C-alpha positions as CSV (number, residue, x, y, z in Angstrom):
1,X,10.3,10.5,-12.8
2,X,7.2,12.3,-13.4
3,X,4.0,10.8,-11.6
4,X,3.0,8.9,-14.9
5,X,6.0,6.9,-14.8
6,X,5.9,5.9,-11.5
7,X,2.2,4.6,-11.9
8,X,3.4,2.8,-13.9
9,X,6.7,1.3,-12.3
10,X,4.0,0.6,-9.7
11,X,1.9,-1.6,-10.7
12,X,4.3,-3.8,-12.5
13,X,3.0,-7.6,-12.0
14,X,6.1,-8.5,-10.8
15,X,6.2,-6.5,-8.0
16,X,5.3,-7.2,-4.8
17,X,2.5,-4.9,-3.2
18,X,1.6,-5.1,0.7
19,X,-1.7,-3.7,1.5
20,X,-2.1,-2.0,4.9
21,X,-6.2,-1.5,5.7
22,X,-6.8,-4.5,3.7
23,X,-9.7,-5.9,5.5
24,X,-12.5,-8.4,5.7
25,X,-15.6,-5.9,5.5
26,X,-16.7,-5.5,2.0
27,X,-17.4,-2.0,2.9
28,X,-14.3,-0.8,3.4
29,X,-11.7,0.3,0.8
30,X,-9.1,-1.7,1.9
31,X,-11.2,-5.2,1.2
32,X,-11.9,-3.7,-2.2
33,X,-8.5,-2.8,-3.2
34,X,-7.3,-6.5,-1.8
35,X,-10.2,-8.7,-3.5
36,X,-9.0,-6.5,-6.5
37,X,-5.7,-6.9,-6.4
38,X,-6.0,-10.4,-5.3
39,X,-8.0,-11.3,-8.2
40,X,-5.8,-9.0,-11.1
41,X,-2.8,-12.1,-10.1
42,X,-0.5,-9.2,-7.5
43,X,1.4,-11.0,-5.1
44,X,0.0,-9.1,-1.9
45,X,0.7,-9.2,2.1
46,X,-2.1,-7.9,3.5
47,X,-1.4,-5.8,6.7
48,X,-3.7,-5.6,9.6
49,X,-3.1,-6.2,13.1
50,X,-6.1,-6.9,14.2
51,X,-7.2,-9.0,11.3
52,X,-5.6,-13.1,11.0
53,X,-6.8,-13.9,8.0
54,X,-7.6,-12.2,4.8
55,X,-9.5,-13.8,1.9
56,X,-7.5,-16.8,2.9
57,X,-4.5,-15.2,3.2
58,X,-2.0,-14.9,6.1
59,X,-2.3,-11.5,7.6
60,X,0.7,-9.3,8.8
61,X,1.0,-6.9,12.0
62,X,3.0,-4.5,10.1
63,X,5.5,-4.3,7.4
64,X,8.6,-5.5,8.9
65,X,6.7,-8.4,9.8
66,X,6.4,-9.3,6.1
67,X,8.5,-12.5,4.9
68,X,10.0,-10.4,2.7
69,X,10.2,-6.8,1.8
70,X,7.4,-5.7,-0.5
71,X,8.0,-3.4,-3.9
72,X,4.9,-1.3,-2.7
73,X,3.2,0.0,0.0
74,X,-0.4,0.8,-0.8
75,X,-1.8,2.7,2.3
76,X,-5.7,2.7,2.8
77,X,-6.0,3.4,6.7
78,X,-6.6,7.1,8.1
79,X,-4.0,9.9,7.7
80,X,-3.1,9.9,11.5
81,X,-2.7,6.1,11.2
82,X,-0.5,7.0,7.7
83,X,1.7,8.5,9.0
84,X,2.9,5.9,11.5
85,X,2.5,3.0,8.3
86,X,5.0,5.8,6.3
87,X,7.7,6.0,9.1
88,X,8.1,2.6,9.7
89,X,8.0,2.5,5.3
90,X,10.8,4.4,5.6
91,X,12.6,2.6,8.5
92,X,11.9,-1.2,6.0
93,X,13.8,1.1,2.7
94,X,10.6,0.8,0.9
95,X,10.7,2.3,-2.7
96,X,7.1,3.2,-3.2
97,X,4.4,4.4,-1.0
98,X,1.1,4.4,-2.6
99,X,-1.1,6.5,-0.9
100,X,-4.8,5.6,-1.2
101,X,-7.5,9.0,-1.8
102,X,-8.6,9.1,2.0
103,X,-5.0,7.6,3.6
104,X,-2.8,11.2,2.6
105,X,-1.3,14.0,4.7
106,X,0.8,16.3,3.8
107,X,3.4,15.4,5.9
108,X,3.2,11.9,5.2
109,X,3.9,12.8,1.8
110,X,6.6,15.3,2.6
111,X,8.2,12.9,5.5
112,X,8.7,9.9,2.1
113,X,9.5,12.5,0.0
114,X,12.6,13.7,2.2
115,X,13.9,10.5,3.3
116,X,14.1,9.1,-0.9
117,X,11.0,7.5,-1.3
118,X,8.6,7.8,-4.1
119,X,5.0,9.2,-3.4
120,X,1.9,8.4,-5.3
121,X,-1.3,10.0,-4.5
122,X,-4.5,11.6,-5.2
123,X,-4.5,8.3,-7.4
124,X,-6.8,4.8,-7.6
125,X,-4.8,1.9,-7.9
126,X,-7.2,0.1,-8.5
127,X,-8.1,2.9,-11.4
128,X,-4.6,2.6,-12.7
129,X,-4.0,-0.4,-13.3
130,X,-7.2,-0.7,-15.4
131,X,-5.4,1.8,-17.9
């Protein structure tokens, strides 16, 4: 599947999206992305072990603790954290991992692909969903 088709699949409004690195800090992209997707009507789960709630939503410490399996894991973390998240996403058999600009690492991308997970990187979900 080409990247354009993969992006279309990822931003489908039917998807459940986990935002790993969601934040209450308005200066962080994890805050902006969560707020943007929530405002657009997506079904979201914020994942951040340091927060209890984000924008009124219960926050989960990791992907495995979510009440249902997300279709897309959107990652907004430093690259070394992304590598751990990707390992967890592979274990949970997630279909699509979207690494926000700045979150990606070659190791994480390679590991996901080697394990049959589709990866989007070098693209921002906020920009792509508006196209």
